[in-house]
KOLTORNU-294778 format. One record per residue (C-alpha): residue in three letters; x, y, z. Coordinates in steps of 0.05 Angstrom, whole numbers, padded with zeros to 5 digits, always signed. Layout:
alaXYZ ...
// end
This chain:
met+01924+02613+00939 phe+01943+02681+00967 pro+02018+02686+00956 gly+02049+02742+00995 arg+02009+02806+01000 met+01951+02811+00952 thr+01955+02875+00910 leu+01897+02898+00867 ser+01914+02911+00795 pro+01885+02970+00759 pro+01816+02959+00727 gly+01822+02920+00663 pro+01781+02925+00601 pro+01706+02923+00608 gly+01707+02851+00583 gly+01713+02819+00652 pro+01733+02826+00725 pro+01805+02823+00750 glu+01839+02755+00760 glu+01839+02762+00837 leu+01763+02773+00837 gln+01754+02714+00791 glu+01789+02670+00843 leu+01741+02695+00897 ala+01679+02684+00854 phe+01665+02617+00887 ile+01640+02654+00949 asp+01578+02675+00913 arg+01559+02604+00894 pro+01499+02574+00930 ile+01517+02525+00985 arg+01473+02465+01000 arg+01466+02465+01075 ser+01433+02397+01082 leu+01442+02329+01050 lys+01369+02311+01060 thr+01309+02338+01023 ala+01250+02367+01060 glu+01209+02304+01047 glu+01263+02260+01076 ile+01269+02304+01137 asp+01194+02299+01148 gln+01198+02223+01143 leu+01254+02221+01194 thr+01221+02269+01243 val+01188+02238+01304 asp+01141+02271+01352 glu+01178+02293+01414 asp+01119+02278+01460 leu+01125+02202+01448 asn+01158+02160+01502 asp+01212+02109+01488 val+01166+02050+01477 glu+01118+02089+01432 arg+01176+02117+01392 ala+01205+02047+01383 val+01138+02020+01358 tyr+01130+02079+01311 leu+01199+02071+01281 leu+01192+01996+01273 ser+01126+02007+01237 val+01141+02064+01189 gly+01215+02079+01197 gln+01272+02065+01150 glu+01317+02004+01155 val+01372+02042+01191 gln+01321+02066+01242 arg+01294+01996+01253 ala+01364+01969+01263 ser+01377+02024+01314 val+01314+02007+01353 ile+01330+01933+01354 ser+01402+01947+01378 asn+01372+01990+01434 leu+01324+01935+01455 pro+01363+01914+01519 ser+01358+01985+01547 leu+01283+01986+01533 val+01276+01919+01570 arg+01313+01948+01630 gln+01269+02009+01633 asn+01201+01977+01621 pro+01203+01902+01610 ala+01128+01890+01610 glu+01111+01942+01557 thr+01171+01924+01516 phe+01152+01850+01511 arg+01079+01868+01500 arg+01087+01920+01445 val+01159+01923+01418 val+01180+01849+01414 pro+01120+01830+01369 lys+01139+01887+01322 val+01210+01861+01321 arg+01185+01792+01299 glu+01147+01825+01242 val+01208+01864+01220 leu+01252+01801+01222 asn+01209+01765+01171 gly+01247+01776+01107 ala+01297+01824+01138 gly+01369+01830+01115 ala+01432+01807+01149 glu+01444+01872+01187 ile+01377+01870+01223 gln+01383+01795+01235 leu+01451+01804+01269 ala+01426+01863+01310 ala+01366+01823+01335 ala+01408+01761+01352 thr+01459+01804+01390 ser+01404+01842+01428 phe+01368+01778+01450 leu+01435+01747+01471 thr+01451+01809+01513 ile+01382+01805+01546 leu+01392+01732+01564 gln+01464+01739+01589 asp+01451+01800+01632 asp+01393+01767+01669 ile+01347+01825+01652 ile+01287+01779+01645 leu+01254+01758+01710 ile+01198+01713+01685 his+01202+01653+01638 thr+01146+01678+01595 his+01191+01730+01564 thr+01246+01679+01554 tyr+01196+01634+01519 ser+01177+01691+01472 ile+01251+01701+01455 leu+01260+01626+01445 lys+01204+01624+01393 thr+01237+01680+01354 val+01305+01647+01358 leu+01279+01579+01334 leu+01243+01613+01277 his+01306+01644+01249 leu+01358+01592+01269 asn+01367+01564+01199 his+01365+01632+01165 arg+01403+01639+01100 asp+01399+01701+01057 thr+01403+01687+00983 gly+01402+01760+00960 pro+01455+01786+00913 asp+01482+01835+00964 trp+01491+01779+01015 met+01525+01733+00965 asp+01570+01785+00934 ser+01596+01815+00999 pro+01671+01799+01001 gly+01696+01754+01057 phe+01628+01750+01090 cys+01609+01680+01113 leu+01540+01655+01096 leu+01533+01622+01164 val+01546+01683+01207 val+01472+01698+01220 ser+01457+01625+01235 ser+01516+01622+01283 ala+01492+01685+01318 trp+01422+01656+01328 leu+01452+01590+01352 glu+01493+01626+01406 thr+01429+01661+01428 leu+01394+01594+01432 leu+01450+01562+01473 ser+01447+01621+01521 ala+01371+01614+01526 ile+01379+01540+01547 asn+01412+01563+01612 ala+01352+01606+01629 leu+01296+01559+01608 pro+01264+01503+01650 lys+01275+01430+01632 glu+01206+01418+01605 thr+01209+01478+01558 ile+01277+01455+01532 lys+01252+01385+01521 gln+01188+01405+01485 glu+01211+01466+01446 val+01284+01450+01431 leu+01299+01375+01434 asn+01235+01349+01401 pro+01233+01392+01338 leu+01309+01394+01326 leu+01347+01336+01356 tyr+01299+01281+01336 gln+01302+01305+01265 ser+01378+01308+01259 gln+01384+01253+01207 leu+01426+01254+01145 ser+01369+01283+01106 his+01376+01349+01142 ser+01427+01402+01123 leu+01498+01403+01149 gln+01484+01466+01188 ala+01425+01434+01223 arg+01466+01373+01244 leu+01522+01417+01270 ala+01471+01457+01310 ala+01443+01392+01337 cys+01512+01371+01362 arg+01521+01436+01401 ile+01451+01434+01428 leu+01463+01362+01453 gly+01525+01383+01490 lys+01491+01443+01522 ala+01426+01410+01540 ser+01460+01349+01572 cys+01481+01394+01631 lys+01407+01410+01646 phe+01383+01338+01654 asp+01400+01281+01700 ser+01444+01223+01679 leu+01386+01175+01666 ile+01352+01220+01615 val+01419+01236+01582 lys+01436+01163+01577 lys+01369+01141+01549 glu+01349+01199+01504 leu+01410+01241+01486 leu+01467+01190+01483 pro+01437+01150+01424 leu+01432+01215+01384 ala+01504+01233+01402 arg+01527+01163+01380 ser+01493+01170+01313 leu+01522+01240+01301 ser+01592+01216+01320 arg+01586+01166+01261 asp+01561+01218+01212 thr+01588+01216+01141 glu+01613+01288+01145 ser+01679+01295+01183 glu+01658+01364+01207 val+01598+01335+01243 arg+01641+01280+01274 val+01691+01333+01299 cys+01636+01376+01329 met+01602+01317+01363 cys+01669+01291+01389 arg+01682+01358+01424 gln+01614+01354+01458 leu+01625+01284+01486 glu+01666+01311+01544 ser+01608+01352+01572 met+01561+01292+01562 ala+01610+01248+01600 arg+01609+01294+01660 ala+01533+01291+01658 ile+01527+01214+01658 gly+01581+01199+01710 val+01645+01158+01714 asp+01617+01088+01706 asp+01574+01102+01645 thr+01631+01142+01614 arg+01676+01081+01619 thr+01625+01035+01586 glu+01589+01082+01537 leu+01634+01139+01516 leu+01706+01116+01521 pro+01697+01062+01467 glu+01667+01115+01421 leu+01725+01162+01434 leu+01777+01108+01422 glu+01743+01091+01357 leu+01744+01164+01336 ala+01818+01168+01355 gly+01831+01120+01298 asp+01789+01158+01247 glu+01814+01169+01177 glu+01809+01244+01183 ser+01864+01280+01222 arg+01816+01332+01250 val+01773+01277+01280 arg+01833+01243+01311 leu+01855+01309+01341 ala+01787+01323+01371 ala+01784+01252+01400 phe+01854+01259+01428 asp+01836+01325+01463 ser+01771+01296+01490 ile+01806+01235+01519 ile+01858+01278+01554 gly+01802+01322+01580 leu+01769+01261+01612 met+01834+01238+01645 glu+01812+01262+01714 met+01750+01217+01709 met+01791+01155+01695 asp+01817+01108+01748 gly+01886+01078+01750 asp+01870+01018+01706 asp+01838+01062+01652 arg+01897+01108+01651 leu+01946+01050+01648 his+01910+01010+01594 leu+01877+01065+01552 leu+01911+01132+01561 val+01983+01111+01569 pro+01987+01072+01503 leu+01952+01129+01467 val+02002+01180+01494 met+02063+01136+01482 ser+02041+01124+01410 ala+02036+01199+01401 cys+02105+01208+01431 asp+02137+01153+01390 val+02190+01185+01347 ser+02191+01130+01295 ser+02116+01134+01280 gln+02086+01187+01235 val+02044+01233+01279 asp+01998+01287+01253 glu+02022+01358+01262 gly+01956+01377+01295 ile+01964+01322+01347 thr+02036+01344+01359 val+02013+01415+01372 ser+01958+01391+01419 leu+02007+01344+01453 ser+02056+01402+01465 phe+02001+01443+01496 gln+01977+01388+01544 phe+02044+01355+01557 gly+02051+01380+01628 lys+01980+01359+01645 leu+01993+01289+01618 cys+02059+01281+01655 ser+02028+01304+01721 gly+01967+01260+01713 leu+02003+01197+01690 ala+02064+01202+01735 gly+02038+01146+01780 ser+02022+01100+01721 leu+02087+01106+01683 ser+02149+01063+01687 glu+02219+01093+01689 glu+02229+01076+01615 gln+02164+01111+01597 lys+02183+01172+01638 arg+02249+01174+01601 leu+02213+01171+01534 leu+02166+01227+01554 leu+02225+01269+01575 gln+02260+01256+01510 lys+02197+01275+01472 phe+02193+01341+01510 gln+02265+01356+01494 val+02251+01343+01420 leu+02190+01389+01422 cys+02231+01445+01452 ile+02275+01448+01389 thr+02219+01436+01339 gly+02228+01479+01277 leu+02298+01504+01295 pro+02353+01500+01242 thr+02387+01445+01280 glu+02328+01398+01272 glu+02323+01351+01213 asn+02247+01349+01204 gln+02225+01418+01185 met+02153+01440+01200 asp+02113+01501+01185 val+02143+01562+01219 gly+02079+01582+01253 glu+02064+01513+01281 ser+02135+01500+01303 thr+02137+01567+01339 leu+02070+01550+01372 ile+02098+01483+01395 arg+02158+01516+01429 cys+02112+01567+01461 asn+02070+01510+01489 cys+02134+01478+01516 cys+02148+01543+01553 tyr+02078+01541+01582 asn+02091+01469+01607 leu+02159+01483+01638 pro+02135+01487+01711 ala+02098+01421+01705 met+02158+01388+01674 val+02204+01414+01730 ala+02157+01382+01780 phe+02154+01318+01738 val+02229+01306+01737 asp+02241+01330+01808 pro+02278+01397+01818 ala+02340+01359+01840 his+02349+01332+01769 phe+02333+01398+01735 leu+02404+01412+01716 cys+02415+01349+01676 asp+02344+01337+01648 ile+02309+01404+01637 his+02363+01458+01640 pro+02390+01449+01569 ser+02319+01456+01540 phe+02304+01513+01587 ser+02367+01550+01567 gly+02352+01539+01494 leu+02282+01567+01501 cys+02310+01629+01537 ser+02355+01643+01477 asp+02304+01623+01423 pro+02307+01665+01359 glu+02232+01678+01362 val+02208+01735+01408 ser+02142+01700+01423 val+02180+01639+01451 arg+02224+01682+01496 arg+02163+01720+01519 ser+02129+01655+01537 val+02188+01629+01577 ala+02193+01697+01613 ala+02120+01692+01632 ser+02132+01624+01667 phe+02200+01640+01696 his+02174+01657+01766 gln+02140+01589+01772 val+02205+01553+01753 val+02247+01590+01805 lys+02195+01575+01859 leu+02199+01501+01844 leu+02275+01502+01843 gly+02279+01533+01913 ser+02350+01531+01939 asn+02377+01509+01871 val+02354+01573+01839 his+02426+01593+01824 val+02427+01546+01765 val+02381+01593+01725 his+02420+01656+01743 lys+02449+01661+01673 glu+02380+01654+01641 leu+02351+01708+01685 leu+02406+01756+01664 leu+02394+01736+01591 leu+02320+01753+01596 leu+02334+01818+01633 gln+02382+01838+01578 asp+02336+01817+01521 ser+02331+01866+01463 ala+02256+01857+01456 leu+02213+01897+01503 glu+02158+01845+01499 val+02203+01796+01536 leu+02216+01847+01591 asp+02142+01862+01595 ala+02126+01788+01607 leu+02182+01782+01657 met+02159+01844+01696 asn+02090+01815+01710 his+02119+01772+01766 leu+02188+01801+01776 asp+02177+01813+01850 glu+02163+01740+01861 thr+02224+01720+01821 leu+02270+01767+01858 glu+02243+01745+01925 val+02263+01674+01910 val+02330+01691+01878 leu+02352+01739+01933 ser+02328+01699+01993 arg+02334+01625+01977 gly+02399+01622+01938 asp+02465+01599+01965 asn+02499+01657+02000 leu+02568+01647+01971 ile+02541+01639+01901 leu+02493+01697+01911 asp+02548+01743+01935 asn+02588+01730+01873 lys+02529+01738+01826 leu+02492+01795+01861 pro+02530+01852+01826 glu+02513+01821+01758 leu+02439+01817+01776 leu+02437+01889+01801 ser+02472+01914+01738 ala+02422+01876+01694 leu+02364+01906+01733 leu+02391+01976+01724 ala+02405+01964+01651 ala+02335+01939+01640 glu+02306+02001+01672 gln+02349+02047+01629 lys+02329+02008+01566 val+02255+02014+01582 gly+02262+02086+01604 ser+02294+02106+01537 ser+02236+02075+01498 leu+02165+02101+01489 arg+02134+02044+01529 trp+02117+02086+01590 arg+02066+02036+01616 leu+02121+01983+01618 his+02166+02034+01653 glu+02112+02046+01705 lys+02104+01971+01716 leu+02179+01961+01723 leu+02185+02016+01777 his+02127+01985+01814 arg+02162+01917+01814 tyr+02227+01947+01837 ser+02195+01971+01902 cys+02202+01899+01929 leu+02278+01910+01932 ser+02267+01950+01996 arg+02257+01885+02034 leu+02305+01842+01995 leu+02370+01882+01989 pro+02414+01910+02044 gly+02399+01983+02059 glu+02469+02007+02042 leu+02469+01974+01974 leu+02399+01997+01958 his+02415+02068+01978 gln+02477+02072+01935 thr+02447+02041+01872 phe+02372+02042+01863 ser+02353+02102+01906 val+02397+02147+01865 arg+02368+02122+01800 ile+02296+02126+01824 phe+02307+02198+01846 ile+02336+02216+01778 ile+02273+02187+01745 leu+02230+02227+01793 thr+02263+02292+01774 thr+02277+02283+01700 asn+02222+02239+01670 lys+02166+02276+01634 val+02111+02223+01638 leu+02066+02237+01698 pro+02047+02164+01714 val+02120+02144+01712 gln+02137+02202+01759 lys+02084+02183+01808 glu+02106+02110+01808 ala+02178+02133+01818 ala+02155+02175+01877 arg+02119+02116+01907 thr+02180+02071+01899 phe+02226+02125+01929 cys+02179+02133+01989 thr+02180+02058+01998 phe+02256+02057+01998 leu+02255+02115+02047 arg+02208+02081+02095 tyr+02243+02014+02099 asn+02314+02042+02103 arg+02341+02028+02172 lys+02399+02077+02171 gln+02382+02143+02203 glu+02436+02180+02165 gln+02412+02153+02098 arg+02340+02171+02113 gln+02361+02241+02133 glu+02401+02247+02069 met+02342+02224+02026 met+02294+02273+02061 glu+02343+02330+02053 arg+02349+02314+01979 leu+02274+02314+01971 ile+02268+02382+02005 arg+02328+02413+01969 asp+02315+02388+01898 leu+02239+02384+01897 ala+02206+02428+01950 gln+02259+02483+01943 gly+02277+02468+01870 arg+02285+02523+01819 ser+02236+02490+01770 tyr+02163+02495+01787 trp+02156+02426+01756 asn+02198+02397+01812 arg+02157+02433+01865 leu+02094+02403+01834 arg+02127+02335+01839 phe+02141+02347+01913 leu+02066+02356+01924 asp+02055+02290+01888 val+02106+02258+01934 cys+02068+02287+01994 glu+02003+02257+01968 ile+02036+02189+01962 ala+02071+02196+02029 thr+02004+02203+02065 glu+01989+02132+02041 ile+02056+02101+02058 phe+02079+02135+02123 ser+02043+02145+02188 arg+02013+02212+02206 lys+02068+02225+02257 tyr+02124+02214+02208 phe+02089+02253+02153 asn+02075+02313+02198 lys+02147+02314+02222 his+02181+02313+02154 phe+02132+02330+02098 leu+02078+02377+02124 ile+02118+02441+02137 pro+02156+02440+02070 ala+02089+02430+02034 leu+02055+02488+02071 glu+02114+02534+02055 leu+02095+02529+01982 val+02038+02578+01996 his+02090+02631+01979 asp+02107+02599+01912 pro+02107+02650+01855 val+02076+02600+01805 ala+02000+02595+01807 asn+02000+02521+01786 val+02039+02502+01849 arg+01992+02541+01893 tyr+01932+02510+01857 lys+01960+02441+01870 leu+01972+02458+01943 cys+01899+02480+01950 gln+01877+02412+01923 leu+01922+02377+01974 leu+01900+02417+02035 pro+01842+02370+02055 arg+01889+02310+02054 leu+01939+02349+02096 arg+01885+02368+02145 ser+01863+02296+02153 ser+01933+02278+02178 leu+01926+02325+02239 arg+01898+02305+02306 leu+01884+02350+02365 pro+01913+02368+02414 ala+01980+02338+02393 asp+01981+02375+02326 lys+01954+02442+02350 leu+02013+02483+02324 leu+02011+02448+02256 leu+01937+02461+02251 gln+01949+02535+02265 arg+02001+02535+02210 leu+01952+02504+02161 asp+01898+02554+02180 phe+01947+02610+02168 cys+01961+02581+02099 val+01886+02580+02084 gln+01878+02652+02108 lys+01936+02674+02065 phe+01903+02643+02004 leu+01837+02677+02020 cys+01866+02745+02034 arg+01924+02753+01985 glu+01911+02706+01927 lys+01900+02741+01860 asp+01897+02684+01810 lys+01824+02670+01795 asp+01833+02594+01787 val+01869+02589+01854 val+01816+02632+01887 ala+01761+02587+01861 met+01798+02525+01884 ile+01812+02553+01954 arg+01738+02569+01963 lys+01720+02498+01943 thr+01774+02473+01990 val+01748+02513+02048 leu+01680+02481+02040 glu+01713+02413+02040 leu+01753+02430+02102 asp+01690+02451+02138 lys+01655+02386+02120 leu+01715+02342+02133 asp+01701+02322+02205 leu+01626+02317+02194 ser+01628+02280+02128 glu+01673+02224+02151 pro+01635+02168+02187 phe+01661+02146+02254 his+01676+02075+02232 lys+01715+02100+02173 arg+01757+02146+02217 his+01767+02088+02265 glu+01793+02044+02209 trp+01841+02099+02187 asp+01865+02107+02259 leu+01877+02033+02265 leu+01915+02032+02200 asp+01956+02092+02222 gln+01972+02057+02288 lys+01997+01996+02250 lys+02042+02040+02207 glu+02069+02076+02268 lys+02083+02010+02304 glu+02119+01985+02243 glu+02162+02048+02240 met+02178+02041+02313 leu+02198+01969+02301 leu+02244+01990+02245 leu+02277+02041+02292 glu+02286+01988+02345 met+02316+01942+02294 glu+02364+01997+02273 gln+02385+02009+02345 leu+02393+01934+02357 glu+02437+01927+02295 arg+02478+01987+02316 gln+02487+01960+02386 gln+02507+01892+02359 ser+02556+01923+02310 asp+02586+01966+02365 gly+02589+01907+02412 lys+02622+01865+02359 leu+02674+01919+02346 asn+02687+01927+02421 ser+02693+01853+02430 asp+02742+01848+02372 lys+02783+01905+02402 his+02780+01873+02470 val+02803+01806+02444 glu+02859+01838+02405 arg+02880+01877+02467 lys+02880+01814+02509 arg+02922+01778+02458 arg+02972+01835+02457 asp+02975+01838+02533 ser+02986+01763+02538 lys+03042+01767+02487 thr+03076+01824+02524 ser+03068+01790+02592 leu+03099+01726+02566 ser+03157+01764+02534 ser+03169+01804+02598 ala+03167+01740+02640 lys+03217+01708+02594 ser+03263+01769+02597 met+03258+01772+02673 ser+03275+01699+02679 val+03334+01707+02633 ser+03360+01769+02671 ser+03351+01734+02738 ser+03389+01674+02713 thr+03446+01716+02687 gly+03449+01755+02752 ser+03451+01693+02794 ser+03506+01662+02752 ser+03551+01723+02763 ser+03552+01715+02839 gly+03600+01669+02876 lys+03589+01599+02901 glu+03589+01620+02974 thr+03537+01673+02960 arg+03493+01622+02924 lys+03497+01575+02984 ala+03481+01633+03031 lys+03422+01654+02988 leu+03394+01585+02983 ser+03401+01573+03058 arg+03370+01639+03076 ser+03314+01631+03025 arg+03298+01562+03054 ser+03297+01590+03124 leu+03253+01649+03102 ser+03205+01606+03061 ser+03191+01564+03122 gln+03169+01627+03161 pro+03103+01664+03146 thr+03108+01735+03121 ser+03059+01792+03117 ser+03072+01810+03045 lys+03058+01741+03015 pro+02983+01737+03029 val+02975+01808+03003 asn+03008+01789+02938 ser+02968+01725+02934 asp+02904+01765+02939 arg+02918+01806+02877 pro+02906+01752+02825 lys+02843+01733+02863 ala+02818+01804+02856 lys+02835+01802+02783 asp+02797+01737+02774 leu+02737+01766+02810 ser+02737+01827+02765 gly+02741+01781+02704 ser+02683+01739+02730 ser+02642+01801+02745 gly+02655+01827+02674 leu+02633+01760+02647 gly+02570+01762+02689 lys+02556+01832+02664 ser+02563+01812+02592 thr+02518+01752+02605 arg+02466+01798+02636 asp+02471+01845+02576 asp+02462+01787+02529 ser+02402+01763+02568 val+02371+01832+02569 arg+02384+01842+02495 thr+02355+01773+02479 ala+02294+01788+02522 his+02285+01855+02486 phe+02289+01821+02419 thr+02241+01767+02442 leu+02190+01820+02462 thr+02200+01854+02395 thr+02187+01789+02357 gln+02126+01776+02400 ser+02099+01844+02385 thr+02111+01833+02311 ser+02076+01766+02313 ser+02015+01798+02344 met+02016+01853+02293 pro+01975+01844+02229 val+02000+01816+02164 leu+02013+01885+02136 ile+02070+01895+02185 arg+02095+01824+02188 ser+02102+01818+02113 lys+02145+01880+02111 thr+02190+01865+02171 thr+02202+01790+02164 ser+02270+01801+02132 leu+02288+01851+02187 leu+02273+01800+02241 asp+02311+01746+02204 gln+02371+01793+02200 ala+02364+01808+02275 ser+02363+01734+02291 leu+02426+01724+02249 leu+02458+01782+02287 glu+02438+01749+02353 gln+02470+01684+02332 arg+02533+01721+02311 glu+02534+01756+02379 his+02526+01690+02414 arg+02584+01662+02375 thr+02625+01724+02392 ser+02608+01717+02466 thr+02630+01644+02463 leu+02696+01664+02431 asp+02704+01718+02484 his+02692+01666+02538 arg+02745+01620+02509 thr+02792+01679+02502 gly+02778+01697+02574 asn+02797+01627+02595 arg+02862+01633+02557 asp+02874+01701+02589 his+02860+01671+02657 arg+02913+01618+02644 asn+02961+01672+02620 his+02947+01711+02684 met+02962+01649+02726 met+03028+01641+02690 glu+03042+01715+02701 his+03025+01705+02775 arg+03072+01647+02782 thr+03127+01685+02745 ser+03115+01746+02790 ser+03118+01702+02852 leu+03185+01673+02829 glu+03209+01743+02815 glu+03186+01765+02885 arg+03223+01706+02916 glu+03286+01723+02879 his+03278+01796+02898 arg+03269+01776+02971 thr+03330+01731+02967 ser+03371+01788+02937 thr+03345+01834+02992 leu+03365+01784+03046 asp+03434+01778+03014 his+03439+01852+03015 arg+03420+01852+03088 asp+03472+01798+03103 his+03524+01840+03067 arg+03504+01900+03108 thr+03507+01858+03172 ser+03577+01833+03155 thr+03599+01904+03140 leu+03571+01927+03207 gly+03607+01869+03241 gln+03672+01888+03209 arg+03661+01960+03229 ser+03644+01939+03300 lys+03708+01896+03303 thr+03748+01954+03278 met+03716+01999+03328 glu+03729+01948+03383 arg+03801+01944+03362 gly+03805+02020+03363 ser+03771+02024+03430 gly+03821+01971+03456 met+03880+02010+03433 lys+03848+02073+03462 asp+03837+02035+03529 ser+03909+02012+03530 gln+03933+02081+03515 thr+03888+02109+03569 arg+03913+02058+03617 lys+03984+02075+03599 leu+03968+02149+03609 ser+03933+02136+03674 met+03992+02093+03697 asn+04040+02147+03675 arg+03999+02199+03711 lys+03997+02155+03773 ser+04072+02143+03769 asn+04084+02217+03760 ser+04040+02233+03819 leu+04076+02182+03862 gln+04143+02209+03840 ser+04120+02279+03858 glu+04098+02256+03925 
// end
């Protein structure tokens, strides 16, 4: 209206104002500030000094219709405030207003009286009796005004139905005599054909409701004849209504009278000409199945059910729908009364119902009814699995189950997803047969199917990941994990944030179902990405809770340290203030999941360091969190941390400039001062006990981690030891063979005489004791003793480790359910590791025996080598002796020649001396 900048044109002729001023002329028009005239306002004005009861009486007397309807709708609150005055002054005025009132006031009055009766506001029967008189007066109300008749789509019986519901609710609060005199006598005994259809329908419902108030004798004598007459009414609508009330009457008269009085009537109604009557009788008979004995089920119920299941006979669509809904109940109740042929027929009928309305079926039905039948089959799947025995599931139920999981209708797939967890529980160890169907539902394009599957996904995964065959599970586990991650990404990319929150909550069960390494590499990374990137606050908080759950039950110290460092680096020290706010949310959740000791060690200091954060929103959030942080501290153990928290508070009080943060820190200081005094002792004691349980559980997880590490190290060492022994045995055998070959070749190279000498000398030496032989014989004994001592040491280590694990399991068994439910899988894994260690020790023992035999062979080989060495030494000594002998002979010969020469010289000298003489 004002394009661009408005510029005033020069004054025009005196004939009129400028165009711009003409556009603004509407401002000077008079504005009507009220839609009511002064007289109307005076009529609607009420004196402010009147109390609620007086104001209600005044408006019901002289007010307009809208005011009267408002007072009647507010009647339950008036009864709560002042019941005596309300029933004495207001309720009589309401009766006066209801005489000749329109539908709006009638409905408001019926709704108000029904609320008063259902909420048990009335404490005395006198007030209930006054309401009953009003209800009975307007029970058969029918407005014949033109506005009532011409209103589109408005049923003429709405007001009567509303008053009838009020009457049925009043029957529960009235005594028997009042019901008999005020309700049964004027209405039920006048329910002949001369009365209107609405009166006879009301009589049927009153009979069914009132039968629960009286004993079986009164029901049989006074109410049952009326019920029998109404069940034979000319109007099919009356017969249907009465047939649906016979079940409640049967429970009132007992089993014997039901067999003789009501079952014949129901069987007669089951053959009625109207399909609605037959359907009502069929439902009533099935509802009374638990009251029938074996003979009645065999002779009455089984033929009725088999006729409904007969494919050749023409069965009403309504009965087929009802049969599909109650098929599981029928099969479970009649299992003991059916023959094998009848069971086979029932199973075939169920298989036919599962494909009702599909393009492959010949008989086409209405799309809505056929879809409802298949949904009912999904509802009855658990009962049918129990009926055919889970061992025969693959051949009897699995084709129908697989077809329902891939049904073209979303509602059918949603129904089968809702009952999937019950099916896998019944299958137990055979759960692997539905692995394909689970992947199909997880990868479904409709989010409604995922929503139904997520309601009990934790129960489903617990069965799938714990009871399945290990070999099959190992092959199919990557597919399942990929489907779970794909489902999360699909939900996360949609706008269904509530479904995303539910999915993350269900995924927290994976912390006790998957190995820690696999969980850390797949889901922990994805959950942390959601925590840092998702913009929906409830989803972020649920992701934080799931991440903390993964962190707590991770048994790898390195992985826990990595997760904590990532939390501190990306959240507490992140560049975005949004991430720092998320870290405070993580701290708030961590106080609920972790023990105080763990929280104070890893979360408290990074949270308090945010006092220096430049963004006021982060400091404001920290101020809100300070009382929770303070409640995690206990003196004197946490004295330094308490000083750190006090310093944080002082910094807020002294240096904070943001007004909102200042207001919050002042409020927080008051809460901190009242913290110790406001908490009752028993409440603090409960918190301490819960914290002790958490700390014990964390210590147990640490012990399990150490035990697994020791077992893994021991297994590696044992494997290395076994491999080393095998290598040593191979080398010893090869060396023995080489030594024997070399000794044989050396002995063959010597002469025959030397061999005879060696053998003779070795025989002579073997018969004599030597000092070196017992020493050599002691060496293998020492080796055997060392081996036996090592075996005893390993046995003692195994016994100590087993005793330690036994104490751990005993402590866990004495711990509460909170800890046992979380660590059951850890203990099972520890027991498996113990069994593996026992098997490893058995293999080590067998390997030790083999090594002992190898050592004995080595000992024998070494003894032979020693004997050969001694023989060669003796031969060498003989050779040296012969050499010495030869030398001695040579020397003797030389000495003889020298003696002869000496003698010759001496004789020459003597002869010379004689000659000289």
